[in-house]
N, C-alpha and C positions, 0 to 999 in steps of 0.2 A: 493588574491586566484586566484586559475588556471581557464585558460579560458576557459569559456563552450565549448564544443564542438558540432556540431551539430548533429541533429539525426540521420541524414545519417551517419556518422561517426561513432557513434556508432552502426549502424544497420550491417556495412561494417565489423565494429571488430567483430562484433556475428559471423556473418560468418566466417570469418578466423580463428574466433576460434574454431567454428563447423569443420572446415578443420583442424585444427592440426597448423595454420599456424602463430598465434598470439599468445603472450607470455604475452600480457600487462596485462592480469586478474589474473597472480599467485603471489600471496604473495612473495613479497621478502622484508618486513620490520623485524618487530618482530617475523615475521613466521620463522624464520630460527632456531628456536627451534625444539629440536629433536622430534620426532614423538611421546615420550612417557614422555615430559618434560608435568607437570600440568598448565595450563595456568591460568594466575589470570584475573579476572572478575571485572568491575565497573559497575553498573548498577544503570543505570538513569531512574526513576520514578517505583513508588512501589505501583501503583494504582493495579487494579486487574488484568489486565494483565500484568504489570510488574512484580505484585508479581510470576505470572505462571513463566514467564521467570528467574526471581531470583534465584528459585525454581532448575529450568532445569539447569541453568548454574553451581549450585553448586552439583548437580549429578554429573559434568564433570570437573570440576576443582574447583578453590578456589575465592570465593566472597570477595574481599578484600576492597571493598566500595561500599556505599549503598548512592543514590541521592534523596532526596523529595522536594517538597516545604512546605511540610506538616510535622509538629514533631511529630503529634500524629502517623501518618503512618509510617514514618520514625522510632519512638520507638519501635511500633510494628513487623515491620518487623526486626529490628536488636537483638529484644528479643528472636527472635527464634533462635534455636542451631546453624544453616548451617553458621549464620551469626552472630555470637555473638562478634567474633573478628574483622568483618570489620568496616574502619572506615566509619564516616558519615559525609554528607553534605548536604547543605539544594541546594546551589549553585554550578551548575554543573561545570560554569568557574574554582571557587575556586579549583572543586577538579580538574579538568584539571593543573591548575598553581602550586597548591602544590604538588601533588603526580601524576605527571607525570611519574615518575619511578618507580611507584609502582603494576602498572597492564599493561596488555600486550592487551588487548581488554574488549569494551565496549558495554554495551547492552541499546539503546534507549528505552524507554516506555512511555515516555511523554507525552503530549496532541501534535497533529498535529504540531501547528502552532511552535513549537518550535524543531521538530525535526532537519531540516536541520541545524540551529544557532549549537544544541548542536554536530550533526553529523560532521559536517567539521572542527568545532574546533577541534574534537579527532582524526579524520583523519589527520588534519594536524601533529599533536605530532607522525604519523605513527602507530596508534592504528587501531586494526581492528574491525569493526562494525558491530552488528546487530539491525535494526530498525525495528519495526514494521508498520503495512501498514497502509494510504500510507507514500509510503517514505516520501513525504513533503507536503507542505499545498499548494503550488503553482506549475505550470510548470517551471518557473523559477528558485526556488530551487533544485525540480528534476535535473536541468540540471547541477547545480553547484554541487549537490551533485555526480553526475557520474563522473563530471571532478575532485574533489575530490580524490573519489577511484582510479581512473586511474592514475592521478600524482602520488600518494603515492605509490600506488600497494598496497594496504591493504587488505586482506581477506574480503567480505562483504556478509550479506545475509539479504532479505528482510524476514520477520516476515509471511510469508505466506505460512499457510498449505497445500494449494491446493499444492503446487509443489512436496509434498511428498507425497501426497496422496493415499490410494491402492487404492479406488474406481477410481478415476481420473486418475492413471497411466495404469489402465486396459482400460478405456474410450479412452484413449491416443492411445493405442497401437491398438486399434480397429478402430479408424479414420482412422490411419494410415494405411490399408488394404484398403481405400477407396471404402468399402462397400456401404457407404451412398449414394454414387455419388457424385456431384456437393453441394456444401453448399454456398447457398446466404442469407439464414438467420438464424441469433442466435436471441434468447430471453434468460434475466436473469432477475431474480425477486428475490426480498429479503421482509421478514416481519418486517426487520426494517424502518422507527426510533423506537426504544422501548426507547426513550427519550423525552423529550417535545421538539418541533419544529414547527414553523409555528403559534405562538400565538400571534406574531404581538405586544407583550409586554415587554418592557425591564423593569424590578422589580425596586423598589426602592434601593438606595444605604443603604448599611450598613457597620457596622468595623467588616475587617476581624478579626476571632476567634483568641484569642493568640497562636503562633506559627505557623499560617498559613502564610507565607511571598507570598503575593499578588503579589507585585510587579515583584516578582521570577516567578510567573503565567504567570503574562503578558509578559514577556521577550519583543521580538522584537514587538508586537500586538502593537497597540495604546493604550493608557493611557484610564481606564474607572473604573468605580465605583467597588467595589466588592457587590455582591447582596447573600445574603444567600440561599443555598441548589438551585441555579442556574447553576453555572457554574462548581465548583467544588464540590463533585467528579463525575466525568465522564460525567455531563452533556454538558461540553462545547462543544460537537460533532456536535449540534446543532446551534452554533452560526457562524456565517461566520470570524469572525476575529480567532478564536480558532481550527472551527472543518472542516469537508468536509463533512456534511451530512450523510445520508445512502449510497450513492455512495458512497464516499470515505470510508466508515468504511467497507463495504463488496464486493465494486467492485473488489479489486484484487484478493480476493478469487473465485470469481462468473466467473470470464472474464480469469483468469488463461488458464483452458483447450482452449479455442476458440484462445486465444492470441498465443499461443505455436503453437499448431496443425495447425492453418488455417493461422500462419504464418503473423498475423497482426501486421502492424508499424501503421503509424500514420493516424487516418481518415481522410478525406477532410473536409468532413462537419458535423457538429451536432448542433442537434434543442430539443427544449425540451416542453413537456406542463406540467402544473404544477398548483399546487392549490394557486399560488401567494404567494408574502412575501415582508418584508421591507427592504430589503438587511441589516438587523441585524441578523435575524434568517431564516433559511432553508425552505423551505415549507413542509406542513404536509405529501405533496406526489408529486411525479415527475413520468415525463415518458421521456426516454433521447433516442433520435434515433441517431446514428453513421451510417454514409456511409464510407465505405472502398474501395479502388479504387482495379484493378486488382492486384493480386501479382504473376508476372509470368504466370505458367498456372492455375491459380486459379482464379475463376469470381471473379466480385465486390460484398460485401456484407453488409448486413444492419443489424446491432447488436441494438438491442431495449432492453433498461435497465428500471424496473419497481421499485418500492419503497412506501413505506404509504399505502399498502393493493392493489397497483394496479398489476394487473397480466394480462399474454398474454390471447387473445381469446379465450374461450370455445373449439372453433370449431378444433382450433390446437391438442385438447387432445381426439379428439374420444370419446367425452363422459365420459371420465374417470376424477374424482376429482381432481382438481388442487392442487397440492402443495403448502404450505404456503409461501415457498421460492425453487427455482430451475434454473435449466438450461437447455434450449432448442436447438439443430441444427439442424434445418429442412432439410434435403437432397434430392435429386431427389428421391430415393430409398425408403427411408425410415427416420425417424427422432429417434434422440437418445435425451433419458429425462436422468436428474439427479434429484433428488428429495431433497426436503429441503435444509440441508447445507451441502450435495453433500459426505454424511459421507455413503450412499449405494451405490451399483454396478448401473450401467444403467440401463434402458430400453428399448427396441424397441417399438414403439408405432404400426408400420402396420405390423411386423412381417414378413417384404418381404427380409429379409439378411440371407444368410445361416448359417447352424447352425454350420462349421467352422470358418468362418469370425466372427462369434458371440463369438465363444471362442479363440479369441486374447487374451495372456496375458503378463503380465508385468513383469519384476525384480523387486524386493523389492526394496524399496529405503531406506537409514539411515533417519532419522530424520532431522527437520532443524538445531539445533543446532551440531549435529553431522557430516554434511558435512559442515558446517562453520568450525567448529574445522580442519575437514582433510583440508580443502582450507587454514586455518593458517599456518598449517603446512607442507606447499608447495603441496597438493594435489592439484586436479581442481577445478577450480572455484565454487561455490557453484550453486544449481539451480536457486536461485533466487536473485543471485550477482546484483548490482546498476547497471553495469555497461552493462550486454546484455542483462539481462529481467527485475530486480526487478523496474530500473530505466523508459524505455521506458512503462513498463505496466502500472506503477503508473500516469505516464504520461498523457497515454489514458484514464485512469479513470478521471482524475483532468480535462481532458478538457471536461467531460461534464457538468462538472460544471459550465465552460463559461456558455454552453447554459439555464443552470437554471438562473442563472443571469439575463441576459439579459429580458427585459419588465417585471417587476417584478409584474406587475398585473396578476390575474388568466389567462392563457395561454392556448386555444384548440392546437394551431399551432405558437408557440414563433418564434421569429426572428431566423435564423440561423444562425453559425458560421460557414466562410469557414477559414479552418487553413492551415496556411504556416511553414511548422515543421521548413522548415531550416530557417526561420528568427524568428521564436518563436511569431508570429503575426496571429492576426485575420485580413485576408485581406480587412474586410468589417465594421470592428468595430474597428476602435482604439483606441476606447474609451476603450478598455478592458486591455491596456496595465499593467494598474495600480494593477488588477487582476493574470495579467501572471507575475510580476515583482513587487509584493507589495512593497510599502515604509517600512523603518523599523525602529523603534523607537530610539531615540536618544540614544545613548549608548550601543547599541546593533549591531552595525554593523559589518560586516567581513572583 
């Protein structure tokens, strides 16, 4: 495997890229195809989001391979017209081994715990990779994926719709005017989880239904018994071995804007309050506080994440009803608020900013897949490529779960984690190492 680079190196590369001085992000493998060549896609994971991704791929190219551990899902998807001629697999390792010459790029829509394993295997073949959020299941895996993408010079894209969202592009353009003044406080909250977690009960074992390859679902995760309607489909998100909780599910989408516009890199300290958990399931709610140092002329910043029904203080909204999900950036002169799933334009809470600044606009962006395909054909890296944005953003999100893990009992103020980005370690909690670099089940090592 490629030697993981430090986050400092990757952030340096991002700076050079922005200056046009670094070419490491430009795809040079299979992307040498001409601009009019129709790409061949392999789609890994065909659940709800995976099905949407496969449909998008079929609109822009040819889907030539489908892979899912559930034969029923695989059969339903392959019966649809765009996929009728696609080869079918239950095991993505078999797809990569037997069909490597048959596709150009692949889409990872698998459960989080298999993102890195599948993505790295595919990128090692020189295949271009689109991966759903978060990029991986652990910080160590994120770094490995970044290193593989950089070494193989493939085109990559994190499946984060916020990176191409019109409302967020307009908010970013406004923030770049500096009209809010210094921003030292950010709040992000979600109405997730919408799946069960925090129950403290692992259900009794059951026999997997015919056609469901349970061992393939487990992949590199520790061995455990199947339980009906508990992990598959979709409910794996609430289990530590498979998912990343509500923070992992929504963090990349909600934190994309402040991460980019406020030049966030690694936090130096993370702490969490939560409902308590058994280190098997995530808690029913959590509040995570990230502390970021000065970034050049930008002041230190505190970013607070809320899930499971928790939201920022009412006082911050000046009597307005708080949205179920949202993002709030608190500046010296005003506060910018994006409501719900960030699909509407921002509002300013204090109306202290000039009309001219408020009218800042942004150039429309192509879609996630369109950006990725442009990069495959030799264009600039996609807006959430693994090396410069998708990886560092995912890493920051996943660091919040280290704080949630600490002190599994109900916490009003849990133990803080002092993060050393260069060494990928918690200075004050070396016992977190297995969560940062999790062990891999026998037979699934890279």
